[in-house]
C-alpha positions as a Python dict, from the first residue, in 0.01 Angstrom:
ca = {
    (1, 'M'): (0, 0, 0),
    (2, 'K'): (131, 343, -89),
    (3, 'L'): (58, 648, 121),
    (4, 'S'): (70, 994, -26),
    (5, 'R'): (275, 1262, 146),
    (6, 'P'): (-30, 1453, 276),
    (7, 'V'): (-186, 1135, 417),
    (8, 'S'): (145, 1040, 581),
    (9, 'W'): (174, 1385, 740),
    (10, 'F'): (-186, 1362, 860),
    (11, 'L'): (-125, 1020, 1020),
    (12, 'L'): (193, 1140, 1189),
    (13, 'A'): (20, 1455, 1317),
    (14, 'F'): (-271, 1245, 1446),
    (15, 'G'): (-32, 1020, 1638),
    (16, 'V'): (146, 1315, 1798),
    (17, 'W'): (-186, 1488, 1875),
    (18, 'S'): (-319, 1171, 2035),
    (19, 'W'): (-20, 1149, 2269),
    (20, 'I'): (-44, 1516, 2367),
    (21, 'I'): (-417, 1497, 2442),
    (22, 'W'): (-410, 1169, 2633),
    (23, 'I'): (-100, 1254, 2839),
    (24, 'T'): (-278, 1571, 2950),
    (25, 'F'): (-592, 1371, 3025),
    (26, 'V'): (-406, 1112, 3236),
    (27, 'K'): (-228, 1387, 3432),
    (28, 'N'): (-565, 1547, 3508),
    (29, 'L'): (-718, 1210, 3592),
    (30, 'V'): (-443, 1128, 3844),
    (31, 'K'): (-477, 1460, 4026),
    (32, 'D'): (-859, 1460, 4019),
    (33, 'G'): (-1004, 1613, 4330),
    (34, 'S'): (-1374, 1583, 4248),
    (35, 'G'): (-1412, 1232, 4386),
    (36, 'L'): (-1482, 1068, 4051),
    (37, 'A'): (-1142, 906, 4004),
    (38, 'F'): (-1057, 838, 4368),
    (39, 'D'): (-1270, 753, 4670),
    (40, 'D'): (-1078, 794, 4997),
    (41, 'G'): (-753, 757, 4805),
    (42, 'H'): (-855, 439, 4625),
    (43, 'P'): (-911, 430, 4246),
    (44, 'T'): (-1273, 398, 4136),
    (45, 'A'): (-1423, 223, 3834),
    (46, 'Y'): (-1428, 563, 3661),
    (47, 'F'): (-1050, 583, 3702),
    (48, 'W'): (-985, 232, 3567),
    (49, 'V'): (-1216, 273, 3266),
    (50, 'H'): (-1062, 605, 3168),
    (51, 'L'): (-710, 477, 3223),
    (52, 'A'): (-789, 182, 2993),
    (53, 'L'): (-924, 425, 2730),
    (54, 'A'): (-605, 628, 2756),
    (55, 'V'): (-380, 323, 2721),
    (56, 'V'): (-570, 200, 2414),
    (57, 'S'): (-550, 550, 2265),
    (58, 'F'): (-174, 561, 2331),
    (59, 'V'): (-132, 232, 2146),
    (60, 'W'): (-349, 338, 1850),
    (61, 'G'): (-185, 682, 1839),
    (62, 'T'): (156, 517, 1830),
    (63, 'V'): (58, 271, 1556),
    (64, 'I'): (-100, 543, 1342),
    (65, 'G'): (195, 779, 1396),
    (66, 'V'): (445, 507, 1302),
    (67, 'L'): (249, 436, 983),
    (68, 'G'): (267, 804, 897),
    (69, 'L'): (638, 818, 971),
    (70, 'R'): (704, 510, 760),
    (71, 'G'): (502, 664, 479),
    (72, 'L'): (716, 978, 494),
    (73, 'R'): (1043, 787, 507),
    (74, 'A'): (958, 546, 224),
    (75, 'P'): (1155, 600, -94),
    (76, 'R'): (954, 760, -371),
    (77, 'R'): (960, 617, -720),
    (78, 'T'): (943, 852, -1013),
    (79, 'S'): (795, 711, -1325),
}
């Protein structure tokens, strides 16, 4: 499969964006003071579900970003 340059840049940007957004989200989740994420210092179901969402998003963001990077680094044939 061949990826065009614009598609490769988009995939790479999406991967980077995903990491930025979810790192910020996890930082906010860990220091949550509203009682949703922690109850008397113990993680709640809300915490575990959102942590799982973040981990899955990290994995997908990494995979998509790597595809974009590989698309940009692939040699281009001129015909």
